[in-house]
C-alpha positions as CSV (number, residue, x, y, z in Angstrom):
1,S,0.0,0.0,0.0
2,L,1.2,3.5,-0.7
3,R,1.5,5.7,2.4
4,N,2.6,9.3,2.9
5,A,3.8,11.1,6.0
6,H,2.0,14.3,6.7
7,R,5.3,16.0,7.7
8,A,9.0,15.2,7.9
9,A,12.1,17.2,8.6
10,S,15.7,16.6,7.6
11,Y,19.0,18.4,7.9
12,G,22.5,17.4,7.3
13,A,26.0,18.3,6.0
14,E,28.5,17.0,3.5
15,L,32.2,17.5,3.3
16,E,34.2,16.7,0.2
17,L,37.9,17.0,-0.2
18,T,40.1,16.4,-3.2
19,A,43.9,16.3,-3.2
20,K,46.5,15.9,-6.0
21,P,49.6,14.7,-4.1
22,M,51.4,13.9,-7.4
23,E,50.8,15.0,-11.0
24,D,49.0,11.8,-12.0
25,L,47.3,10.9,-8.8
26,E,44.0,12.3,-7.6
27,L,42.6,11.4,-4.2
28,G,39.1,12.1,-2.9
29,V,37.2,11.8,0.3
30,A,33.6,12.7,1.1
31,A,31.5,12.2,4.2
32,G,27.9,13.0,4.8
33,Y,25.5,13.2,7.8
34,T,21.7,13.4,7.5
35,R,19.1,13.5,10.2
36,A,15.7,12.8,8.8
37,T,12.6,12.2,11.0
38,Y,8.9,12.1,10.7
39,E,7.2,15.0,12.5
40,N,3.7,13.8,11.8
41,F,3.0,10.3,10.3
42,L,-0.1,8.3,11.4
43,D,0.5,4.8,10.2
44,T,-2.7,2.7,9.7
45,S,-1.1,-0.2,7.7
46,S,-1.3,-2.6,10.7
47,G,-4.9,-1.9,11.5
48,A,-4.7,0.3,14.6
49,P,-3.4,3.8,14.0
50,V,0.2,4.3,15.2
51,Q,1.9,7.8,15.4
52,L,5.4,7.5,14.1
53,A,6.5,11.1,14.9
54,G,10.1,11.2,15.9
55,Q,11.0,8.0,14.0
56,P,13.7,8.0,11.3
57,V,12.6,8.4,7.7
58,S,13.0,5.1,5.7
59,F,15.9,4.6,3.3
60,V,17.9,7.6,4.6
61,P,21.2,6.6,6.1
62,E,22.5,8.8,8.9
63,F,26.1,8.5,7.6
64,T,27.7,8.1,4.1
65,A,31.3,8.1,3.1
66,D,33.3,7.7,-0.2
67,L,37.0,7.3,-0.7
68,S,38.4,7.4,-4.2
69,A,41.7,7.3,-6.0
70,T,42.4,7.9,-9.7
71,Y,45.8,7.3,-11.3
72,H,46.3,8.7,-14.8
73,L,48.6,6.6,-17.0
74,P,50.2,7.4,-20.3
75,W,48.1,7.6,-23.5
76,H,45.0,9.0,-21.8
77,T,44.4,5.9,-19.7
78,Y,43.5,5.7,-16.1
79,V,42.6,3.4,-13.2
80,R,40.1,4.3,-10.5
81,G,39.0,2.7,-7.3
82,D,36.2,3.7,-4.9
83,V,35.1,2.5,-1.5
84,I,31.6,3.7,-0.7
85,G,30.2,3.3,2.9
86,V,26.5,3.5,3.7
87,G,25.3,3.8,7.3
88,R,22.5,1.9,8.9
89,Y,19.0,2.8,7.7
90,H,15.4,1.7,8.1
91,L,13.8,-0.3,5.3
92,D,10.3,0.0,6.8
93,D,8.6,2.6,8.9
94,T,5.6,0.5,9.9
95,G,4.3,0.8,13.3
96,A,3.3,-2.9,13.4
97,P,3.9,-4.0,17.0
98,L,4.8,-7.6,16.0
99,A,7.6,-7.0,13.6
100,G,8.8,-3.4,14.3
101,P,10.9,-1.6,11.7
102,T,13.3,-3.6,9.6
103,V,16.9,-2.2,9.4
104,Q,19.6,-2.5,6.8
105,D,23.0,-2.6,8.7
106,S,25.8,-0.4,7.4
107,Y,27.8,-1.8,4.4
108,E,30.6,-0.9,2.1
109,L,30.9,-1.3,-1.7
110,V,34.1,-1.4,-3.7
111,N,34.1,-0.2,-7.4
112,L,36.9,-0.4,-9.9
113,Q,37.4,1.2,-13.3
114,V,40.0,1.1,-16.1
115,G,39.6,3.4,-19.0
116,F,40.7,5.6,-21.8
117,E,39.6,9.3,-21.8
118,T,40.0,12.3,-24.0
119,K,38.2,15.7,-24.0
120,N,35.3,14.3,-26.1
121,F,35.4,10.5,-25.6
122,E,35.7,8.0,-22.8
123,A,35.6,4.1,-22.9
124,C,36.1,2.1,-19.7
125,L,35.8,-1.4,-18.2
126,F,34.1,-1.2,-14.8
127,A,33.3,-3.5,-11.9
128,R,30.8,-2.5,-9.3
129,N,30.3,-4.1,-5.9
130,V,33.4,-6.2,-6.6
131,F,33.1,-8.3,-3.5
132,D,29.4,-9.0,-4.2
133,R,28.2,-7.4,-0.9
134,H,24.6,-8.4,-0.2
135,Y,22.4,-5.6,1.1
136,F,18.8,-4.4,0.6
137,S,18.2,-1.2,-1.2
138,N,14.4,-1.0,-1.1
139,A,11.4,-2.5,0.5
140,Q,7.6,-2.5,0.1
141,N,5.2,-3.1,3.0
142,F,1.9,-4.5,1.9
143,G,0.2,-4.2,5.3
144,A,-0.6,-6.6,8.1
145,G,-2.3,-9.3,5.9
146,P,-4.0,-12.5,7.1
147,G,-1.0,-14.1,8.6
148,A,0.1,-11.2,10.8
149,A,-1.0,-12.9,14.1
150,S,1.4,-15.8,13.4
151,G,4.3,-13.5,12.7
152,F,3.9,-13.5,8.9
153,S,5.5,-10.4,7.3
154,S,4.2,-8.8,4.2
155,L,7.4,-6.8,3.8
156,I,9.1,-7.5,0.5
157,L,12.8,-6.7,0.5
158,Q,14.6,-5.7,-2.8
159,P,18.2,-6.7,-2.9
160,G,20.9,-4.2,-3.9
161,D,22.8,-4.5,-7.1
162,P,25.1,-7.6,-7.2
163,E,28.6,-7.7,-8.5
164,T,28.4,-6.2,-11.9
165,W,31.0,-6.0,-14.7
166,G,30.6,-4.0,-17.9
167,V,31.8,-1.6,-20.5
168,A,30.8,2.0,-20.9
169,V,31.4,4.4,-23.8
170,T,30.7,8.1,-23.5
171,A,30.9,10.8,-26.3
172,R,30.8,14.5,-25.4
173,F,29.8,17.1,-27.9
């Protein structure tokens, strides 16, 4: 079922730094903090209305981080690596007393890229989620349902992208 909160509030900050310690090496670090909570959200999905004011907004991690390094090689080639960290976040904001909210624990993803780049063209081989980290990126709650009394959950969890390898080509005009 589709549900909307009447009111939510969020604030946060992000810091991003880039350094070039050598001519061909570029390092980057980014960190973010977000505080997102419901101010007024009456959840009726479990039958009895439950006020979720003060609860965290689903799918919003409190902390994020990204470390990257790009090394430029001769003939317009490069290698790049990223480590992305995502903090713990709620996958469900239901007020169901049996199950409570479902949480995705913090996780890290490693991405790699090797490519050729000019001013107007780029081609690369990439690998995302190199270590095939399993995590959930989305969820849908279909309400209490007939089996709720026996602990049946109607929360459908969508897994995050698995290890993915590919080729990308970009032309700039």
